[in-house]
N, CA, C and O atoms as a GROMACS GRO file, in nm:
protein
  480
    1ILE      N    1   0.086  -0.117   0.000
    1ILE     CA    2   0.000   0.000   0.000
    1ILE      C    3   0.091   0.123   0.000
    1ILE      O    4   0.187   0.131   0.076
    2ALA      N    5   0.058   0.216  -0.086
    2ALA     CA    6   0.132   0.343  -0.089
    2ALA      C    7   0.038   0.454  -0.044
    2ALA      O    8  -0.072   0.467  -0.097
    3LEU      N    9   0.081   0.532   0.051
    3LEU     CA   10   0.006   0.648   0.097
    3LEU      C   11   0.069   0.770   0.032
    3LEU      O   12   0.186   0.801   0.055
    4TYR      N   13  -0.010   0.838  -0.049
    4TYR     CA   14   0.042   0.953  -0.123
    4TYR      C   15  -0.007   1.081  -0.058
    4TYR      O   16  -0.122   1.121  -0.075
    5PHE      N   17   0.082   1.145   0.015
    5PHE     CA   18   0.054   1.272   0.081
    5PHE      C   19   0.085   1.383  -0.019
    5PHE      O   20   0.198   1.397  -0.064
    6SER      N   21  -0.018   1.461  -0.053
    6SER     CA   22  -0.002   1.560  -0.158
    6SER      C   23  -0.114   1.663  -0.147
    6SER      O   24  -0.209   1.645  -0.071
    7ALA      N   25  -0.101   1.773  -0.223
    7ALA     CA   26  -0.204   1.878  -0.221
    7ALA      C   27  -0.204   1.954  -0.353
    7ALA      O   28  -0.100   1.968  -0.419
    8HIS      N   29  -0.319   2.001  -0.388
    8HIS     CA   30  -0.340   2.077  -0.511
    8HIS      C   31  -0.256   2.204  -0.515
    8HIS      O   32  -0.207   2.243  -0.621
    9TRP      N   33  -0.238   2.270  -0.400
    9TRP     CA   34  -0.168   2.398  -0.392
    9TRP      C   35  -0.015   2.386  -0.400
    9TRP      O   36   0.054   2.488  -0.408
   10CYS      N   37   0.037   2.265  -0.398
   10CYS     CA   38   0.181   2.240  -0.387
   10CYS      C   39   0.244   2.221  -0.526
   10CYS      O   40   0.217   2.120  -0.591
   11PRO      N   41   0.328   2.316  -0.572
   11PRO     CA   42   0.389   2.300  -0.705
   11PRO      C   43   0.470   2.170  -0.724
   11PRO      O   44   0.455   2.107  -0.828
   12PRO      N   45   0.554   2.128  -0.629
   12PRO     CA   46   0.624   2.001  -0.649
   12PRO      C   47   0.528   1.882  -0.661
   12PRO      O   48   0.554   1.786  -0.734
   13CYS      N   49   0.416   1.888  -0.589
   13CYS     CA   50   0.316   1.781  -0.599
   13CYS      C   51   0.256   1.779  -0.738
   13CYS      O   52   0.239   1.672  -0.798
   14ARG      N   53   0.225   1.896  -0.790
   14ARG     CA   54   0.162   1.906  -0.922
   14ARG      C   55   0.258   1.856  -1.031
   14ARG      O   56   0.214   1.812  -1.137
   15GLN      N   57   0.388   1.863  -1.004
   15GLN     CA   58   0.486   1.810  -1.100
   15GLN      C   59   0.500   1.659  -1.086
   15GLN      O   60   0.515   1.588  -1.186
   16PHE      N   61   0.496   1.608  -0.962
   16PHE     CA   62   0.518   1.465  -0.939
   16PHE      C   63   0.394   1.380  -0.969
   16PHE      O   64   0.408   1.268  -1.017
   17THR      N   65   0.276   1.431  -0.941
   17THR     CA   66   0.154   1.351  -0.958
   17THR      C   67   0.140   1.291  -1.098
   17THR      O   68   0.109   1.173  -1.108
   18PRO      N   69   0.162   1.366  -1.206
   18PRO     CA   70   0.151   1.303  -1.339
   18PRO      C   71   0.254   1.191  -1.361
   18PRO      O   72   0.224   1.093  -1.428
   19LYS      N   73   0.373   1.206  -1.304
   19LYS     CA   74   0.474   1.100  -1.316
   19LYS      C   75   0.430   0.976  -1.240
   19LYS      O   76   0.443   0.864  -1.290
   20LEU      N   77   0.379   0.996  -1.120
   20LEU     CA   78   0.330   0.884  -1.040
   20LEU      C   79   0.212   0.817  -1.110
   20LEU      O   80   0.205   0.694  -1.114
   21ALA      N   81   0.121   0.896  -1.166
   21ALA     CA   82   0.005   0.840  -1.235
   21ALA      C   83   0.048   0.757  -1.356
   21ALA      O   84  -0.006   0.649  -1.379
   22ALA      N   85   0.145   0.805  -1.432
   22ALA     CA   86   0.193   0.730  -1.548
   22ALA      C   87   0.257   0.598  -1.506
   22ALA      O   88   0.233   0.494  -1.567
   23THR      N   89   0.339   0.603  -1.400
   23THR     CA   90   0.403   0.481  -1.350
   23THR      C   91   0.298   0.384  -1.300
   23THR      O   92   0.305   0.264  -1.329
   24TYR      N   93   0.201   0.434  -1.225
   24TYR     CA   94   0.095   0.350  -1.169
   24TYR      C   95   0.013   0.283  -1.280
   24TYR      O   96  -0.013   0.163  -1.274
   25LYS      N   97  -0.027   0.360  -1.380
   25LYS     CA   98  -0.107   0.304  -1.490
   25LYS      C   99  -0.028   0.196  -1.564
   25LYS      O  100  -0.082   0.090  -1.595
   26SER      N  101   0.098   0.223  -1.593
   26SER     CA  102   0.182   0.125  -1.661
   26SER      C  103   0.197  -0.001  -1.576
   26SER      O  104   0.188  -0.113  -1.627
   27PHE      N  105   0.220   0.019  -1.447
   27PHE     CA  106   0.234  -0.093  -1.355
   27PHE      C  107   0.109  -0.180  -1.358
   27PHE      O  108   0.118  -0.302  -1.369
   28LYS      N  109  -0.008  -0.118  -1.348
   28LYS     CA  110  -0.135  -0.191  -1.343
   28LYS      C  111  -0.163  -0.264  -1.474
   28LYS      O  112  -0.231  -0.366  -1.475
   29GLU      N  113  -0.112  -0.211  -1.586
   29GLU     CA  114  -0.137  -0.271  -1.716
   29GLU      C  115  -0.037  -0.381  -1.753
   29GLU      O  116  -0.072  -0.474  -1.825
   30THR      N  117   0.087  -0.371  -1.704
   30THR     CA  118   0.192  -0.460  -1.756
   30THR      C  119   0.272  -0.537  -1.651
   30THR      O  120   0.333  -0.638  -1.685
   31HIS      N  121   0.273  -0.493  -1.529
   31HIS     CA  122   0.362  -0.555  -1.430
   31HIS      C  123   0.305  -0.689  -1.383
   31HIS      O  124   0.184  -0.699  -1.360
   32PRO      N  125   0.389  -0.791  -1.369
   32PRO     CA  126   0.339  -0.921  -1.322
   32PRO      C  127   0.281  -0.917  -1.180
   32PRO      O  128   0.206  -1.006  -1.141
   33ARG      N  129   0.316  -0.815  -1.105
   33ARG     CA  130   0.262  -0.802  -0.969
   33ARG      C  131   0.159  -0.690  -0.960
   33ARG      O  132   0.146  -0.625  -0.857
   34ALA      N  133   0.087  -0.668  -1.067
   34ALA     CA  134  -0.009  -0.557  -1.076
   34ALA      C  135  -0.108  -0.554  -0.960
   34ALA      O  136  -0.148  -0.446  -0.916
   35ALA      N  137  -0.148  -0.669  -0.913
   35ALA     CA  138  -0.247  -0.675  -0.804
   35ALA      C  139  -0.185  -0.645  -0.668
   35ALA      O  140  -0.257  -0.633  -0.568
   36ASP      N  141  -0.054  -0.633  -0.662
   36ASP     CA  142   0.015  -0.617  -0.533
   36ASP      C  143   0.040  -0.473  -0.492
   36ASP      O  144   0.107  -0.449  -0.392
   37TRP      N  145  -0.012  -0.376  -0.568
   37TRP     CA  146   0.015  -0.236  -0.534
   37TRP      C  147  -0.110  -0.153  -0.548
   37TRP      O  148  -0.178  -0.157  -0.651
   38GLU      N  149  -0.139  -0.078  -0.445
   38GLU     CA  150  -0.247   0.020  -0.450
   38GLU      C  151  -0.198   0.147  -0.384
   38GLU      O  152  -0.118   0.144  -0.290
   39ILE      N  153  -0.248   0.260  -0.434
   39ILE     CA  154  -0.213   0.390  -0.380
   39ILE      C  155  -0.338   0.451  -0.318
   39ILE      O  156  -0.448   0.436  -0.371
   40ILE      N  157  -0.319   0.519  -0.207
   40ILE     CA  158  -0.428   0.594  -0.143
   40ILE      C  159  -0.379   0.738  -0.125
   40ILE      O  160  -0.279   0.764  -0.059
   41PHE      N  161  -0.453   0.829  -0.184
   41PHE     CA  162  -0.424   0.972  -0.174
   41PHE      C  163  -0.467   1.021  -0.036
   41PHE      O  164  -0.582   1.005   0.004
   42VAL      N  165  -0.374   1.082   0.036
   42VAL     CA  166  -0.401   1.144   0.166
   42VAL      C  167  -0.379   1.294   0.145
   42VAL      O  168  -0.265   1.341   0.137
   43SER      N  169  -0.488   1.367   0.137
   43SER     CA  170  -0.483   1.507   0.098
   43SER      C  171  -0.438   1.600   0.209
   43SER      O  172  -0.474   1.585   0.326
   44TRP      N  173  -0.356   1.698   0.169
   44TRP     CA  174  -0.322   1.810   0.255
   44TRP      C  175  -0.390   1.937   0.204
   44TRP      O  176  -0.353   2.048   0.242
   45ASP      N  177  -0.490   1.919   0.118
   45ASP     CA  178  -0.564   2.034   0.068
   45ASP      C  179  -0.642   2.100   0.181
   45ASP      O  180  -0.668   2.039   0.284
   46THR      N  181  -0.678   2.225   0.159
   46THR     CA  182  -0.746   2.302   0.264
   46THR      C  183  -0.897   2.306   0.248
   46THR      O  184  -0.968   2.354   0.337
   47ASP      N  185  -0.948   2.257   0.134
   47ASP     CA  186  -1.094   2.258   0.116
   47ASP      C  187  -1.135   2.144   0.021
   47ASP      O  188  -1.054   2.092  -0.055
   48GLN      N  189  -1.261   2.109   0.030
   48GLN     CA  190  -1.317   1.999  -0.049
   48GLN      C  191  -1.304   2.023  -0.199
   48GLN      O  192  -1.276   1.930  -0.275
   49THR      N  193  -1.325   2.145  -0.243
   49THR     CA  194  -1.321   2.176  -0.386
   49THR      C  195  -1.182   2.150  -0.443
   49THR      O  196  -1.169   2.089  -0.549
   50SER      N  197  -1.078   2.196  -0.374
   50SER     CA  198  -0.941   2.173  -0.420
   50SER      C  199  -0.909   2.023  -0.421
   50SER      O  200  -0.847   1.972  -0.515
   51PHE      N  201  -0.951   1.954  -0.317
   51PHE     CA  202  -0.932   1.810  -0.310
   51PHE      C  203  -0.997   1.742  -0.430
   51PHE      O  204  -0.932   1.662  -0.499
   52ALA      N  205  -1.124   1.773  -0.456
   52ALA     CA  206  -1.199   1.707  -0.563
   52ALA      C  207  -1.137   1.736  -0.700
   52ALA      O  208  -1.126   1.646  -0.784
   53GLU      N  209  -1.095   1.860  -0.722
   53GLU     CA  210  -1.034   1.897  -0.850
   53GLU      C  211  -0.903   1.822  -0.871
   53GLU      O  212  -0.878   1.769  -0.980
   54TYR      N  213  -0.822   1.817  -0.769
   54TYR     CA  214  -0.692   1.750  -0.778
   54TYR      C  215  -0.708   1.599  -0.792
   54TYR      O  216  -0.637   1.536  -0.871
   55TYR      N  217  -0.801   1.542  -0.719
   55TYR     CA  218  -0.821   1.397  -0.721
   55TYR      C  219  -0.865   1.347  -0.859
   55TYR      O  220  -0.844   1.231  -0.892
   56GLN      N  221  -0.925   1.432  -0.939
   56GLN     CA  222  -0.965   1.392  -1.074
   56GLN      C  223  -0.846   1.352  -1.159
   56GLN      O  224  -0.862   1.280  -1.258
   57GLU      N  225  -0.726   1.397  -1.122
   57GLU     CA  226  -0.605   1.365  -1.197
   57GLU      C  227  -0.544   1.230  -1.155
   57GLU      O  228  -0.443   1.188  -1.212
   58MET      N  229  -0.604   1.165  -1.057
   58MET     CA  230  -0.543   1.047  -0.997
   58MET      C  231  -0.623   0.920  -1.029
   58MET      O  232  -0.745   0.918  -1.011
   59PRO      N  233  -0.554   0.815  -1.076
   59PRO     CA  234  -0.622   0.690  -1.109
   59PRO      C  235  -0.627   0.589  -0.994
   59PRO      O  236  -0.642   0.469  -1.018
   60TRP      N  237  -0.616   0.634  -0.870
   60TRP     CA  238  -0.612   0.545  -0.755
   60TRP      C  239  -0.716   0.588  -0.652
   60TRP      O  240  -0.800   0.675  -0.678
   61LEU      N  241  -0.708   0.527  -0.536
   61LEU     CA  242  -0.803   0.553  -0.428
   61LEU      C  243  -0.766   0.679  -0.352
   61LEU      O  244  -0.656   0.733  -0.366
   62ALA      N  245  -0.860   0.726  -0.270
   62ALA     CA  246  -0.834   0.842  -0.184
   62ALA      C  247  -0.904   0.826  -0.051
   62ALA      O  248  -1.014   0.772  -0.043
   63LEU      N  249  -0.839   0.873   0.052
   63LEU     CA  250  -0.903   0.888   0.181
   63LEU      C  251  -1.001   1.005   0.165
   63LEU      O  252  -0.959   1.113   0.124
   64PRO      N  253  -1.129   0.986   0.196
   64PRO     CA  254  -1.224   1.097   0.178
   64PRO      C  255  -1.177   1.223   0.252
   64PRO      O  256  -1.124   1.215   0.362
   65PHE      N  257  -1.197   1.338   0.188
   65PHE     CA  258  -1.151   1.464   0.244
   65PHE      C  259  -1.207   1.489   0.384
   65PHE      O  260  -1.139   1.548   0.467
   66GLN      N  261  -1.328   1.444   0.409
   66GLN     CA  262  -1.392   1.466   0.538
   66GLN      C  263  -1.321   1.393   0.652
   66GLN      O  264  -1.343   1.426   0.769
   67MET      N  265  -1.237   1.297   0.621
   67MET     CA  266  -1.167   1.219   0.724
   67MET      C  267  -1.035   1.286   0.760
   67MET      O  268  -0.930   1.222   0.758
   68ARG      N  269  -1.040   1.415   0.793
   68ARG     CA  270  -0.921   1.492   0.826
   68ARG      C  271  -0.848   1.435   0.947
   68ARG      O  272  -0.725   1.439   0.953
   69ASP      N  273  -0.922   1.382   1.043
   69ASP     CA  274  -0.857   1.326   1.163
   69ASP      C  275  -0.770   1.207   1.128
   69ASP      O  276  -0.662   1.191   1.185
   70ILE      N  277  -0.814   1.123   1.035
   70ILE     CA  278  -0.733   1.009   0.993
   70ILE      C  279  -0.613   1.056   0.912
   70ILE      O  280  -0.503   1.003   0.928
   71ALA      N  281  -0.633   1.156   0.826
   71ALA     CA  282  -0.520   1.212   0.750
   71ALA      C  283  -0.415   1.268   0.846
   71ALA      O  284  -0.295   1.247   0.826
   72ASP      N  285  -0.460   1.338   0.948
   72ASP     CA  286  -0.367   1.392   1.048
   72ASP      C  287  -0.294   1.280   1.123
   72ASP      O  288  -0.174   1.289   1.147
   73ASP      N  289  -0.367   1.175   1.159
   73ASP     CA  290  -0.306   1.061   1.229
   73ASP      C  291  -0.200   0.993   1.142
   73ASP      O  292  -0.093   0.959   1.191
   74LEU      N  293  -0.230   0.974   1.014
   74LEU     CA  294  -0.134   0.911   0.924
   74LEU      C  295  -0.011   1.000   0.905
   74LEU      O  296   0.102   0.950   0.900
   75THR      N  297  -0.033   1.129   0.896
   75THR     CA  298   0.078   1.224   0.884
   75THR      C  299   0.170   1.212   1.005
   75THR      O  300   0.293   1.209   0.990
   76LYS      N  301   0.112   1.206   1.123
   76LYS     CA  302   0.193   1.193   1.246
   76LYS      C  303   0.259   1.056   1.256
   76LYS      O  304   0.376   1.046   1.291
   77LEU      N  305   0.184   0.952   1.224
   77LEU     CA  306   0.236   0.816   1.235
   77LEU      C  307   0.361   0.796   1.150
   77LEU      O  308   0.459   0.737   1.195
   78TYR      N  309   0.356   0.848   1.028
   78TYR     CA  310   0.469   0.831   0.936
   78TYR      C  311   0.564   0.950   0.932
   78TYR      O  312   0.654   0.958   0.849
   79LYS      N  313   0.541   1.044   1.025
   79LYS     CA  314   0.628   1.161   1.040
   79LYS      C  315   0.651   1.231   0.907
   79LYS      O  316   0.765   1.259   0.868
   80VAL      N  317   0.541   1.260   0.838
   80VAL     CA  318   0.548   1.329   0.710
   80VAL      C  319   0.563   1.478   0.738
   80VAL      O  320   0.475   1.540   0.797
   81ASN      N  321   0.674   1.534   0.697
   81ASN     CA  322   0.705   1.675   0.723
   81ASN      C  323   0.684   1.765   0.603
   81ASN      O  324   0.676   1.887   0.617
   82GLY      N  325   0.676   1.706   0.486
   82GLY     CA  326   0.658   1.784   0.365
   82GLY      C  327   0.596   1.699   0.256
   82GLY      O  328   0.590   1.577   0.267
   83ILE      N  329   0.550   1.766   0.153
   83ILE     CA  330   0.486   1.695   0.042
   83ILE      C  331   0.550   1.738  -0.089
   83ILE      O  332   0.603   1.849  -0.098
   84PRO      N  333   0.546   1.653  -0.189
   84PRO     CA  334   0.482   1.523  -0.196
   84PRO      C  335   0.566   1.416  -0.125
   84PRO      O  336   0.688   1.414  -0.134
   85THR      N  337   0.496   1.327  -0.057
   85THR     CA  338   0.560   1.214   0.009
   85THR      C  339   0.481   1.088  -0.025
   85THR      O  340   0.358   1.087  -0.017
   86LEU      N  341   0.552   0.984  -0.063
   86LEU     CA  342   0.492   0.855  -0.093
   86LEU      C  343   0.548   0.753   0.005
   86LEU      O  344   0.666   0.716  -0.002
   87VAL      N  345   0.463   0.709   0.097
   87VAL     CA  346   0.502   0.613   0.200
   87VAL      C  347   0.453   0.475   0.158
   87VAL      O  348   0.335   0.459   0.126
   88LEU      N  349   0.542   0.377   0.156
   88LEU     CA  350   0.502   0.240   0.123
   88LEU      C  351   0.497   0.156   0.249
   88LEU      O  352   0.591   0.154   0.329
   89VAL      N  353   0.386   0.085   0.263
   89VAL     CA  354   0.360   0.003   0.380
   89VAL      C  355   0.324  -0.138   0.334
   89VAL      O  356   0.253  -0.155   0.235
   90ASP      N  357   0.374  -0.238   0.404
   90ASP     CA  358   0.337  -0.376   0.375
   90ASP      C  359   0.189  -0.394   0.409
   90ASP      O  360   0.150  -0.379   0.524
   91GLY      N  361   0.108  -0.426   0.310
   91GLY     CA  362  -0.036  -0.441   0.329
   91GLY      C  363  -0.074  -0.556   0.419
   91GLY      O  364  -0.183  -0.556   0.478
   92GLY      N  365   0.012  -0.655   0.431
   92GLY     CA  366  -0.016  -0.770   0.516
   92GLY      C  367   0.017  -0.748   0.662
   92GLY      O  368  -0.054  -0.794   0.750
   93THR      N  369   0.126  -0.676   0.686
   93THR     CA  370   0.174  -0.660   0.824
   93THR      C  371   0.155  -0.518   0.877
   93THR      O  372   0.153  -0.497   0.998
   94GLY      N  373   0.141  -0.421   0.787
   94GLY     CA  374   0.133  -0.282   0.829
   94GLY      C  375   0.268  -0.219   0.855
   94GLY      O  376   0.277  -0.103   0.893
   95GLU      N  377   0.375  -0.297   0.834
   95GLU     CA  378   0.509  -0.245   0.858
   95GLU      C  379   0.553  -0.149   0.748
   95GLU      O  380   0.522  -0.168   0.631
   96LEU      N  381   0.624  -0.047   0.788
   96LEU     CA  382   0.678   0.051   0.695
   96LEU      C  383   0.783  -0.014   0.606
   96LEU      O  384   0.874  -0.080   0.655
   97ILE      N  385   0.769   0.005   0.475
   97ILE     CA  386   0.872  -0.040   0.380
   97ILE      C  387   0.968   0.076   0.355
   97ILE      O  388   1.089   0.062   0.371
   98THR      N  389   0.913   0.192   0.317
   98THR     CA  390   0.997   0.309   0.294
   98THR      C  391   0.913   0.436   0.295
   98THR      O  392   0.796   0.436   0.257
   99LYS      N  393   0.974   0.544   0.338
   99LYS     CA  394   0.915   0.677   0.324
   99LYS      C  395   0.971   0.746   0.200
   99LYS      O  396   0.938   0.861   0.173
  100GLN      N  397   1.055   0.677   0.127
  100GLN     CA  398   1.123   0.732   0.010
  100GLN      C  399   1.059   0.684  -0.120
  100GLN      O  400   1.129   0.663  -0.219
  101GLY      N  401   0.928   0.666  -0.120
  101GLY     CA  402   0.859   0.617  -0.239
  101GLY      C  403   0.871   0.711  -0.357
  101GLY      O  404   0.881   0.666  -0.472
  102ARG      N  405   0.869   0.840  -0.331
  102ARG     CA  406   0.883   0.937  -0.440
  102ARG      C  407   1.016   0.916  -0.512
  102ARG      O  408   1.020   0.913  -0.635
  103GLU      N  409   1.123   0.902  -0.437
  103GLU     CA  410   1.254   0.879  -0.495
  103GLU      C  411   1.258   0.746  -0.569
  103GLU      O  412   1.321   0.735  -0.675
  104ALA      N  413   1.192   0.644  -0.514
  104ALA     CA  414   1.188   0.513  -0.578
  104ALA      C  415   1.122   0.522  -0.715
  104ALA      O  416   1.171   0.464  -0.812
  105ILE      N  417   1.012   0.595  -0.724
  105ILE     CA  418   0.941   0.612  -0.851
  105ILE      C  419   1.028   0.687  -0.951
  105ILE      O  420   1.037   0.649  -1.067
  106LEU      N  421   1.091   0.793  -0.905
  106LEU     CA  422   1.175   0.873  -0.996
  106LEU      C  423   1.297   0.794  -1.043
  106LEU      O  424   1.341   0.809  -1.158
  107ASP      N  425   1.354   0.710  -0.955
  107ASP     CA  426   1.472   0.631  -0.989
  107ASP      C  427   1.439   0.503  -1.065
  107ASP      O  428   1.523   0.450  -1.138
  108ASP      N  429   1.316   0.453  -1.049
  108ASP     CA  430   1.276   0.323  -1.105
  108ASP      C  431   1.135   0.330  -1.164
  108ASP      O  432   1.045   0.262  -1.115
  109PRO      N  433   1.115   0.412  -1.268
  109PRO     CA  434   0.980   0.430  -1.321
  109PRO      C  435   0.918   0.304  -1.382
  109PRO      O  436   0.796   0.299  -1.401
  110THR      N  437   1.000   0.203  -1.415
  110THR     CA  438   0.945   0.078  -1.468
  110THR      C  439   0.910  -0.020  -1.357
  110THR      O  440   0.856  -0.128  -1.382
  111CYS      N  441   0.940   0.018  -1.234
  111CYS     CA  442   0.908  -0.064  -1.115
  111CYS      C  443   0.981  -0.198  -1.116
  111CYS      O  444   0.929  -0.297  -1.064
  112ALA      N  445   1.098  -0.202  -1.173
  112ALA     CA  446   1.176  -0.325  -1.177
  112ALA      C  447   1.215  -0.371  -1.036
  112ALA      O  448   1.231  -0.491  -1.014
  113LYS      N  449   1.230  -0.278  -0.942
  113LYS     CA  450   1.271  -0.311  -0.806
  113LYS      C  451   1.154  -0.311  -0.707
  113LYS      O  452   1.174  -0.314  -0.586
  114PHE      N  453   1.029  -0.308  -0.760
  114PHE     CA  454   0.911  -0.309  -0.674
  114PHE      C  455   0.916  -0.428  -0.580
  114PHE      O  456   0.946  -0.538  -0.627
  115PRO      N  457   0.889  -0.413  -0.453
  115PRO     CA  458   0.829  -0.301  -0.381
  115PRO      C  459   0.930  -0.208  -0.312
  115PRO      O  460   0.899  -0.148  -0.209
  116TRP      N  461   1.046  -0.197  -0.369
  116TRP     CA  462   1.146  -0.101  -0.321
  116TRP      C  463   1.182  -0.122  -0.175
  116TRP      O  464   1.185  -0.028  -0.096
  117LEU      N  465   1.208  -0.247  -0.141
  117LEU     CA  466   1.251  -0.279  -0.004
  117LEU      C  467   1.388  -0.218   0.021
  117LEU      O  468   1.471  -0.210  -0.070
  118PRO      N  469   1.412  -0.174   0.145
  118PRO     CA  470   1.544  -0.118   0.176
  118PRO      C  471   1.654  -0.222   0.159
  118PRO      O  472   1.634  -0.341   0.184
  119GLU      N  473   1.769  -0.175   0.116
  119GLU     CA  474   1.884  -0.264   0.103
  119GLU      C  475   1.931  -0.305   0.242
  119GLU      O  476   1.938  -0.221   0.332
  120PRO      N  477   1.964  -0.434   0.262
  120PRO     CA  478   2.011  -0.475   0.396
  120PRO      C  479   2.147  -0.417   0.428
  120PRO      O  480   2.201  -0.441   0.536
   0.00000   0.00000   0.00000
């Protein structure tokens, strides 16, 4: 599971989101582990309208904007200090895989090293 912390008002987010969307779509269409990855958008937007407009650009799931308390809890849990941040979590155990998902996508857009486990 990837938690994508992002916001409509954030210029770096607006640059990264299309890259992430392209990688995600390609992954879902061609990768042998297509069923093993899902993204959930966790918005840092300030209003429902901005959230809804931005979410239209995303081909994945989203935490509903009204669930601000859960978004805040996830932000604190994973110590997200800035956006865009892509946190990868093991869906079976809930254990953190990496907080460097953005870098993983930029370095490995074909997802050859998915799920980007840390090097021992």
